[in-house]
N, C-alpha and C positions, 0 to 999 in steps of 0.2 A: 149345747152350747152353738151359736151361730158365729162364722167368720164376720171380719170387715167386708167380705166383698159380697157378704150373701144379698138377698132382694129386699127391695124397701118394705117398710111396715107399711100398713093400711092407712095408718092414719096421715104419715107422712105423704102417700100418694092421694089422698083427698085432698090435703094441704095444696099440693102441687096442681089438683085439678081447679082449687077452688082461687088461683091466682088469676086476679084480673089480666087480662091480654090487651095489649098496645093496640088500639085501631088506627087502622089505616085511613088517611082520606083521600079519595079519588082512587083511578085504576093506574098501576104502575104499568108501563110497555113491558110488554115482552123482549125476551132476548131477539129475536127476529127484527122485532120493529125498529131496535137500538140500532141493529147493524144496517137497516134501511136507510135510517135517518141518518148515521154518519157518512155511508156510502155516497149520499145525495150532497152531503155538504163537503164533503171531498172532494166530488165532482165540480161543484162548484167553483171550490178554490184551486184546482187540480189544472181545468182547462185554460184559465186565461194566462198561469203561470207556463204551462206547457206551451200556449201560444207564443208567448214572450220568450221563451228559449229556443225555439223553434226560428223566431224571427233574427235572433242574434248570430245563428248558421247560415241564414240567408243569403245566397247570392244574386242582388239586384233584383229584377222581376222574372226573371230566367226559372225560379223553384228551386235551383239546385244547392247543395249546400258545401257548405266549406267554412274553414275554421280563420280566413285571413284578417275578419275582423279582430280577432283575438291576438292574431299576432301584431295588426298594426297598432295597438294598443303601446307592447314594447319595441317597436321600432323608431330608432333615435331619427329617423327622416320627419316620422310624424310630432316631436315631442313640442313643438312650439302650439302644433294644432290641439292636444290632449292637456297640455298644460295646465288651463284652467281649472279641469277637473281637479288633477292633482292641488293644486292651490287651497280649491274649494275643499274638500275634503280635510286636509290640514286644519284650515282655519275652522271648518266643523267639530275635529275631533276636540280643539283646543275649546270651542265654544260647549263642548260636551262635557269635557273635564271640569270647567267652571260653574257651569251648572249641576251638576253632582255634587259639586262642594257646596253649594248654596244648600240644596236637598239635605245634604248632611249635617253643614254646620248651623242652617238658620230654621228650616220647616223640622227636621227631626229630634232637636232640642226643645223646640216650640208644643210639638206634640206630646213629648214626653213629660213636659214640665205640667203642661196643661192637664196631663191625665193622671199625675201625683199630687199636686198642689190646688189647681185650680179648676175641678170638674166641671164647675158653671160654666166657664167658659170655653167648651169644647163645640158647643154650635155656635159659638162666633167666629172661632176659628177657622169652621170647618166652614160657613158663609163667606170668608174673606177667600179661600181658599179653592172655593167651587167658583166662585164670578167670574174669575176670566175664562172658563170652558162655556159661559152664558152669553159673551160677550163678541161679535164676531172680530175676525182678525184685523180688518179694514179699518175697523172702528176704534181699535189699539193702536193702531198706526197713525190715525190722526191725534194720538193723544200722547203716542211716544215721539212725536217728529219735534214739537218746542223741548221737550225734554232731552234729546239726542242732540241740540243746539249746544245746550248747555256742557253733555258729556263730550261732543267731540271739542272743545276749544278746551276742555279739563284733562280729559285721558286720552284726546285723539280720536283718530277716525279709524282705528283698528278691528277687524271683523271681531276680535274678541270680546268689545264692549257689546255685541250684540248678545251676549249670555244673560245680560241682566232683563233684557225685556224677554228673551226667551226662558227664562227663569221663571217668570210671572208664568206664562203662558202652560209651562209645564206642572206648575202647582195642582192642578187638579189632579194629575196623572201620578204624580208621585206621592199626594195626601191619599189617596184612598186604602194601595196597599198597608201604607204604614197605621192609617187607622183599624183598617180588618187585624193587623197583626196587635195593637194596643188593645182592642177588644174581646180578642180571642185571648190575652194572657192578664192574670190577675195581678198587675204590675204593685199594687200597693200592699198587699199582702206579700210578695216575692221581696220588695224594698224593706218591710215593715221588719220581717225574718231576718235578712238580712244584716239590718242596721242592730236588731237584738242581740246577734253574734258579734259584734263589734266592726263590722265593714264599714269602712267609709264611703261618701256618696262617691267619689270617683271609683270603688272597688266595687259597689252596688251597680253601677253602670255598666263597667266592661264586662262583668263577671256575671252578671244575673239577668240585667236588662237588655243587652244586646245581641246575647244570644239567642235569647226568646223571641227579639223581634228582627233576625237573620232576613229570613226570607222575604217578609214585608220590606226592609231596608234594601235587601237586592233588587226585588220587582220594583219599587219606585226610580232605584238609579238605572235600570236598566229602559224603563220607560222614559224616563227622561231623554238617555241618550237616541232612544227612538227618536222624538220627539224633535231634538235638535236635527237629527241626518233629514228628516223630512220635514222643516219648516222652510216654506218660501216667502211667504207674504210678506212677513217680516221684515225679510234680507232685502226684498227686492225692493219695498218703498224705502226701505232707511239707505239704501243703494252701500250694504255691506256684501261681498264676495264669497258666497257658502257653496256646500255642496250641491243641491237644488238649482241653486242659481247658474253655476256654472255648468251643468247638465241641462239648461236652459239654450245657453249660450252656445255650447259645443254641437248642440241636437239639430242646429242651423247648417250645420256645414256636413254632419256625419250623425246621422241617427242611429246607428249600429253601435257606436260606443256610448249612446246614451241609454239604449235599451240594456247594456250590457253592465255598465255600471248601477242602475237600478234593479236589475237583476243580482247583483250582488249585495246591495243594501236590504232587500229581502232577506237572501240566505243569511245576511249577518243580524238581522231581527229573529227570525228563526232559531238561530244558533244560541240569540241572547234569550229566549222566551223557553229552549231546553235548559240551557243554563240554571236560570233560577229554580226549575224542579228538579233539579240534580244536587244543586249544592243547597238548595231550601229543606230537600226531604233528608239529607245527609246527617246521619247522628255521631255524636263524639264517640271516639274511642273510651275505652277504661283509662289508657295512658294522659289523654288528654282529659277527662272529667275527674 
């Protein structure tokens, strides 16, 4: 009598050999080729960043390195000179919060409802959300100017009102991550299964749908924040003080501080991208599940 760990029978071996194997189309790159591509891409991105870092430490035209430019930012003597940058950064952060709220309270529910109830309208919603990226920012400003004349009369001319315009510009960047997460999740089956077990729609949304869409939602929010921090055209033409307009203003008197804050914005964007990967790939523990 043969044990369970014995050799496979001849008919089993023949069955394994007769199974169709998946065909591969195209030549897959080798490990060395992938390493070369990554190194080249890394150098392309790293050289300008290293040059920017080196510029922030440069002492005039002598080429010497110094940390005086970083110390000047926190020096009380230069507070009046650098205050527009901090004011613009604060305004951009407020705009970013409102823009994220627009994404979470308007765009996300629209995509979820469309996927569950009105799948035929998905193409229409996608077209509406992608249109702003096809229109130049200067053309959008021409349409926003008469609108913001009314907005200024009703809500004032604060920088936070710029979030309504930037929210439209950020739609294409926020739409795609959420749409990809919805496509990868069988939301109809999950919602029907939860409803059949007696869960309310609030419970289905909070405990079933949103956890499965978490990575797409985080990516949409972080991309909206980066769009806000990098937006200049709308703020400049609509006469609003934001982070980018303040950098251009301060750059006329001190180009080093502008480079320092630009480098900080790039590092902040990199941290957001890392956070997307870490938070989105984190699995719930047994206690939370």
